[in-house]
N, C-alpha and C positions, 0 to 999 in steps of 0.2 A: 739328539744328534749333533745340536750347534757346540756342544763340548767335545765330540770326538772329532768332527771339522778342523777345530783347532789343537788338537793334539798331534806333537812332531811324528812326521811319518805317514802317518794316515791319510789316504786318497779318498775321497767320495765320489760318488755318481752324479751327484746333484748338488747346486747352489742354493739357498733359500734367499733370493733375490727380491724384497718388496712383497715377501709373504707368497712369492708362486708358489712356493714347497711345503708351504705350514701344513701341520696335521699328517705328512710323509714321513715315513721311516725311509730312509737312504741306504744303501748298499754302500759298503765301507772295504777297504783292505789298507794293509801293510805289510812292508818285507815281502812281497810276491804270495801272500796266503790266501787262499780263497775264502769268499762269504761263507760258505759253509763250515769255515774251521774257526770262525766266532765263538768266543763265548760270554754269556751273559751270567754277572753273579748277584744275588741280593747277598748283603752280609756274609759272604764268603760261599751261598747256596746256589749252585748252577738252578738257573730258569730259563736256559736258551729254549726256546720255541722251536721244536722237533720239528713241526710242520713246515714253518719258515726256516730253514737249517740256516744257524747262524744270526737269524733274527731277533729283537727283543719281542717278549710275550704279550707285552702291552704298552700303553704310553704313560709317562709318570709325570707327576707332581714335581716340578724341580725344588721347590722348597720342603721336600720329602728328604732330601739327602743332605748328610751333615759333610759329607765328601763323595766325590768319584777319583775311582782308581782307573786309568786306563793302560795296560802294558801293551805292546807293538811287536815283542820279542823278547826273549831272553827269560822268559819268565819262569817259575821255579815249580817243581813236580806237580802243584796244585790245578795246573793249568794244562789240559789234557790235548791241547791241539796247538799248533804253530800260530795261530789266526791273534787278532786283536783280543784282547780280555779285559771286559768291564766288569767291575767290581763296583755297587751302588751301596755306600753306608749311609743307613737310616740316622736318622736323628732320635734322641731320645729325651725322656722327659728328667727332671732334677728336682731338686727340693724347692726350688724358685718358680712362681707362676711367670711363664712367659709368652709371648705370640708375635706376631706380625700378621699382616696383608698385603695383599698388591691389587692393584687394577690398571691394566695397560687397555688403552683404545688406539688403534689404526681405521682411518676410515677415509673415504677421497674429500674429505676436508684439508686432511692435512698432506697431502701429494698433488704433485703437478702429472699433468698425462703425458708430459714429453713428445707429443707429436708434432713433428715439424710441418713447416708447409709441404714439402716435399712428398714427405707421407700420406699426407691427404690427399696429394694428388693421385696417389697409388691405391687409394680405398681404405687407408688405415684412418678408422674415427677414434679410436680410444686408444689409449697407452696402457698402463700397469693399472689393470680394473679392480683395484681393493675396494670393495664396497664397505666392509664392515669386519674387521677383528677385533675381538675382546680376548683376553686374558685376563682373570681373577682370580682369586684363592686367598686363603688363610693357613697357618698353624699357629697352633697351641699346646704347651704342655705344662706338667705340672705335678707337684707330689699329691699321691694317693694317700699316703702315709710317709712323714718325711723321716729320711734315710733309711728307709723299705720298699716303698712302690712307688712307682714314678707312671704318668699317663702322657703319651704324647701323640698327637696327629696331625693329619692334613686334608684340605680339599682343595682341589684346584679345578679349572673349567675354562676351555677355551671355544670359542664360538666363532667358525673361521668362515666369512662371506666374500669369497672373489669370482671375478666374469672371467671371461675370456677375451680377447682383444675383437672389437668389433661386435660384443655381444651387450655391454653395458654402454648404452647411448642415452643423450640426454631428452629422450622420450616423455611426455607427460606420464606415462605409467611408472618410468624409472622415479622419475623425480616424485608421485606421489608415494612410492617405497621408500624413498631417501625420507622424504617429510614425517612418514607413520613412523620412523626410527625413533 
């Protein structure tokens, strides 16, 4: 969704500010086309979720893709609708063994609560309540038989734990949960 958010001419229904929309699919439009007119393709094959018309059928590991192609209008005849077209091009193995890994951590240690004294007087006790967000994964590929057959795969996982304002408080229970992490 973040890649779509950065595409020229695409309007999103929400912004992921401080993890507030992590793990959620956004609705998006471009050039007046409705959400139901969007198309998702994986290596050129239509994978659009028909039960959530215009939506992606699954969440993806970002490291799985060599490139992402986004068209917002004026697409060729392979695009059966006027909406946004997303084509995800997967990586493939090569004759050389290679790979990478990642680990991202965001938790309350790395943020301020941004609650002013005026807000506290109105009853706000907590600001942006990210408790802990982790995103980790790896990808690896190489030859099965040089010059003939290759293998490539990836794995990724997100664990998102956010609270809501005035829910995550500095109580002994929450402090015990924080210490247990």
